[in-house]
N, C-alpha and C positions, 0 to 999 in steps of 0.2 A: 240476416242481410238482408238489405230494400229492395227493390227493382234496379235503383239507384248503383249501386255499391256493386263493383265487379267482381267473382269470385274470385279467391283468395291465393294462390299460386304455394307452391313447395320446389323453392330452387336447390337447384342439383350440383355439385362442389364440380368443378368442370374438369375436365380430364378418365375421368373415372373412368371411361366406358373407349377406347382404343381405337375401336371400331364406328364412332361413333361419328354419324353427319352432319356435319352444318345444312340446317335447313330454313330457320330461319332467325331472325333475334327474339328473342323470349327467355323460357325455361328452356336449358340446352343441356345435354351429358361431353359438347367440346363450341366451348368459344369460336370465335371468327379468326383469333389468333393461332391458336394449336391448327387448326382447320386452315389455317394460310402455309402457318409452317411447316406440316406434313403433305402441305398438297406440293411446297414449291422442295422436298425435298424427292417427293414422288416423279416430280417431272425428272428432275439431276439421275433416278434411276431408272427411267422408262428408255428416255434416248442413247444412257449405258450399255443398255441392254440389248436396245432397239438398233444399235450400231450410231446412228443419227439418222435414223426413218423416222421422219417425223408424224408421217404419213399414222406406223404400226405406235410408235410411239404415243396419237395422241391416243389413239382409241382406246388403246391398254389403261393409259390414264383418264380417260372416261368412264372405264368402267370401274376402275378403284379411286378418284376420288374424293376425297374427304369431305371437297366441298359440293355448292349444289348441283355442279355438273355433275357430277358422279350417282347426282339421291335420283 
């Protein structure tokens, strides 16, 4: 490998770790689409759990999110 050759990477199959977060594009355990879908389900779950209390739901969502806001 020369100085101008970027290091090689090994992509992982997406979705292998349901607890993974999507932090940035690249070699990830979770795709952006998977993280977005899980976060939508989580948003619905915490709103129902908190009885519609948006402030409490937002706090729990941020703690459990699969996307950047939770990491």
